[in-house]
Backbone bond lengths (Angstrom), bond angles and torsions (degrees), N, CA, C in turn:
res aa  C-N    CA-C-N  psi(-1)  N-CA   C-N-CA  omega(-1)  CA-C   N-CA-C  phi
1 M - - - 1.437 - - 1.518 107.55 -
2 C 1.319 115.39 137.08 1.452 121.36 -177.94 1.521 107.43 -133.37
3 A 1.319 117.85 143.89 1.462 119.74 -179.00 1.515 110.04 -141.01
4 K 1.336 115.83 152.32 1.451 121.74 171.67 1.517 107.92 -139.95
5 A 1.315 117.04 157.85 1.462 120.36 -177.18 1.514 109.97 -129.43
6 S 1.332 115.53 148.98 1.453 121.74 174.76 1.518 108.95 -155.79
7 K 1.308 116.55 161.73 1.457 121.82 178.26 1.515 108.43 -83.73
8 S 1.318 117.53 134.90 1.458 121.10 -177.87 1.514 110.27 -131.42
9 R 1.312 114.93 138.32 1.469 121.09 174.13 1.514 106.51 -128.88
10 S 1.298 116.65 117.62 1.459 121.53 -178.32 1.514 109.88 -116.43
11 D 1.316 116.63 127.92 1.452 120.77 177.24 1.521 112.20 -109.47
12 G 1.306 117.30 6.40 1.452 119.56 -177.98 1.508 110.21 -146.13
13 G 1.301 115.31 -171.59 1.448 120.23 179.37 1.511 111.38 78.56
14 M 1.303 115.40 -176.36 1.462 121.12 -175.93 1.515 112.70 -68.61
15 G 1.325 116.88 -29.53 1.444 119.70 -175.17 1.514 114.66 -78.35
16 G 1.323 117.25 -17.27 1.450 119.64 -179.07 1.516 111.83 73.49
17 K 1.325 116.07 -159.65 1.464 121.43 -177.73 1.522 110.20 -78.18
18 T 1.327 115.23 140.14 1.455 119.34 176.67 1.519 110.50 -153.13
19 D 1.305 116.05 145.02 1.456 122.17 173.50 1.520 109.48 -111.96
20 L 1.313 116.46 22.06 1.455 121.12 -178.78 1.515 110.76 -78.88
21 D 1.326 116.04 151.30 1.455 120.53 173.77 1.510 109.82 -75.46
22 R 1.315 116.10 146.80 1.460 122.34 179.05 1.527 108.38 -96.38
23 V 1.320 115.38 133.59 1.465 122.24 174.62 1.522 106.75 -124.04
24 V 1.311 116.52 125.19 1.456 121.41 179.10 1.519 107.63 -106.66
25 A 1.326 116.31 126.89 1.466 120.73 179.99 1.518 109.23 -124.11
26 Y 1.311 116.36 140.35 1.454 122.91 175.46 1.519 107.71 -104.23
27 V 1.331 116.67 121.40 1.466 121.84 -177.41 1.523 109.10 -127.56
28 P 1.320 117.08 157.75 1.461 119.91 176.28 1.530 110.87 -60.25
29 T 1.324 115.77 150.26 1.465 122.49 -176.98 1.518 112.50 -53.16
30 E 1.330 117.44 -42.18 1.467 119.55 -177.26 1.528 111.91 -65.68
31 L 1.332 117.57 -34.08 1.469 119.89 176.24 1.522 110.54 -69.00
32 K 1.323 117.12 -40.85 1.463 120.77 178.54 1.526 110.26 -60.48
33 K 1.315 117.15 -44.53 1.471 120.68 179.79 1.524 110.74 -61.68
34 E 1.319 116.38 -42.63 1.467 119.75 179.77 1.528 110.99 -65.55
35 L 1.335 117.14 -41.27 1.464 120.50 177.23 1.525 110.95 -63.18
36 E 1.332 117.04 -40.23 1.467 120.54 178.76 1.526 111.21 -63.06
37 Q 1.327 117.09 -41.86 1.463 120.92 178.93 1.527 110.68 -64.55
38 W 1.322 115.99 -43.94 1.463 121.18 179.84 1.530 110.12 -62.70
39 A 1.331 116.45 -47.50 1.465 120.82 -179.64 1.525 110.87 -61.05
40 E 1.330 116.46 -41.71 1.460 120.00 179.05 1.524 111.19 -62.96
41 A 1.325 116.96 -41.64 1.467 121.13 178.79 1.532 111.13 -62.94
42 E 1.323 116.70 -31.98 1.470 121.85 179.55 1.532 112.10 -88.51
43 E 1.347 116.28 -2.57 1.459 122.31 -175.46 1.527 111.46 55.77
44 R 1.327 114.49 45.20 1.467 123.20 179.68 1.516 108.85 -132.44
45 S 1.324 116.18 170.49 1.459 120.35 175.42 1.526 109.34 -85.32
46 V 1.322 115.42 159.81 1.463 120.12 175.30 1.527 109.13 -61.68
47 S 1.321 116.88 -39.32 1.459 121.22 179.11 1.529 111.18 -58.20
48 W 1.336 116.80 -45.93 1.466 120.88 179.16 1.523 110.20 -61.61
49 L 1.341 116.02 -45.62 1.461 120.77 -178.44 1.524 111.34 -61.03
50 V 1.319 116.72 -47.32 1.464 120.70 -179.24 1.529 110.33 -63.71
51 A 1.332 117.36 -40.03 1.470 120.03 177.85 1.524 110.64 -61.10
52 K 1.342 117.47 -40.73 1.462 120.64 178.65 1.528 111.39 -67.46
53 L 1.323 118.20 -38.60 1.461 121.41 177.78 1.530 110.91 -64.16
54 I 1.322 116.23 -42.21 1.468 120.54 177.66 1.521 109.91 -64.11
55 D 1.327 116.77 -44.72 1.465 121.29 179.61 1.526 110.58 -58.93
56 R 1.333 116.57 -45.55 1.472 120.80 179.88 1.530 111.10 -62.16
57 A 1.319 117.28 -43.78 1.465 120.91 -179.85 1.528 111.15 -63.35
58 L 1.327 116.66 -41.49 1.462 119.79 179.39 1.530 111.66 -69.04
59 Q 1.332 117.52 -37.43 1.471 120.26 175.86 1.523 110.56 -60.89
60 Q 1.326 116.79 -45.00 1.469 120.59 179.31 1.522 110.82 -62.31
61 R 1.319 116.54 -39.78 1.467 120.62 178.99 1.529 110.19 -64.12
62 R 1.342 116.42 -43.64 1.476 119.83 179.12 1.529 111.04 -64.92
63 E 1.337 117.11 -38.66 1.469 120.92 178.97 1.524 111.39 -62.58
64 R 1.316 116.74 -32.05 1.471 120.71 177.07 1.523 111.04 -76.72
65 G 1.336 116.12 -12.13 1.460 120.32 177.66 1.508 113.83 74.45
66 T 1.316 116.90 27.57 1.460 119.34 -179.62 1.520 110.51 -107.80
67 L 1.298 115.36 146.97 1.449 121.73 175.18 1.523 108.42 -95.98
68 P 1.320 117.27 158.58 1.459 119.10 178.19 1.523 111.77 -51.69
69 G 1.317 115.78 130.04 1.461 120.94 179.31 1.518 114.22 90.93
70 E 1.330 118.32 -15.78 1.461 120.78 -177.54 1.521 113.29 -87.46
71 D 1.331 117.29 -24.66 1.461 119.01 -173.56 1.514 113.72 -91.49
72 G 1.326 117.50 -4.47 1.450 120.15 179.04 1.514 113.69 71.66
73 F 1.320 118.10 12.14 1.463 122.42 -179.13 1.519 109.30 -73.72
74 V 1.324 115.99 120.61 1.457 121.35 179.56 1.520 108.24 -139.38
75 L 1.320 117.15 136.88 1.457 121.62 172.74 1.519 108.01 -102.70
76 A 1.317 116.16 131.83 1.460 121.60 178.08 1.519 108.75 -113.75
77 F 1.326 116.90 127.56 1.457 122.95 179.19 1.520 108.31 -106.28
78 T 1.332 116.68 126.23 1.450 121.71 -178.37 1.520 109.55 -127.48
79 K 1.325 116.63 125.13 1.464 121.28 176.73 1.524 107.41 -71.30
80 T 1.335 117.36 120.95 1.462 121.49 -176.36 1.519 112.79 -107.22
81 G 1.301 117.36 -5.54 1.459 121.70 179.88 1.504 109.45 165.26
82 P 1.329 116.77 179.68 1.462 119.57 179.88 1.532 111.27 -58.70
83 G 1.322 116.24 117.56 1.462 121.43 178.42 1.517 114.37 72.20
84 K 1.337 117.82 14.10 1.464 120.15 -178.31 1.529 109.99 -126.82
85 T 1.324 114.74 133.49 1.453 121.43 -179.97 1.515 108.80 -135.03
86 A 1.325 116.33 132.41 1.454 121.12 175.78 1.527 108.22 -97.98
87 I 1.328 116.28 140.47 1.448 121.97 177.98 1.513 107.81 -119.44
88 E 1.322 115.84 126.35 1.462 120.57 179.51 1.516 109.75 -125.25
89 Q 1.320 115.05 142.07 1.461 120.42 173.69 1.508 107.28 -95.96
90 T 1.321 115.78 130.14 1.460 120.57 177.19 1.507 108.84 -120.27
91 G 1.286 116.22 160.89 1.455 120.24 176.83 1.494 113.43 94.17
């Protein structure tokens, strides 16, 4: 998984105006499909869903009182076959 961030200002499109930062993440195809299905079931965009998942994860981290790098939380991605990736939490 790879991500980059930039500042975005949108005055058009479905999302309307926003001063939110843009984060681009590259995920395996199967994860993208699952996120799309979940977002559709919630009648939301994938972007909204991912933002909420990130927010929830950061809230939980803050509740534990840990700073980045202190809790030993690491995600490991392992290619398990054609089009298949396993994700494990370590630490």
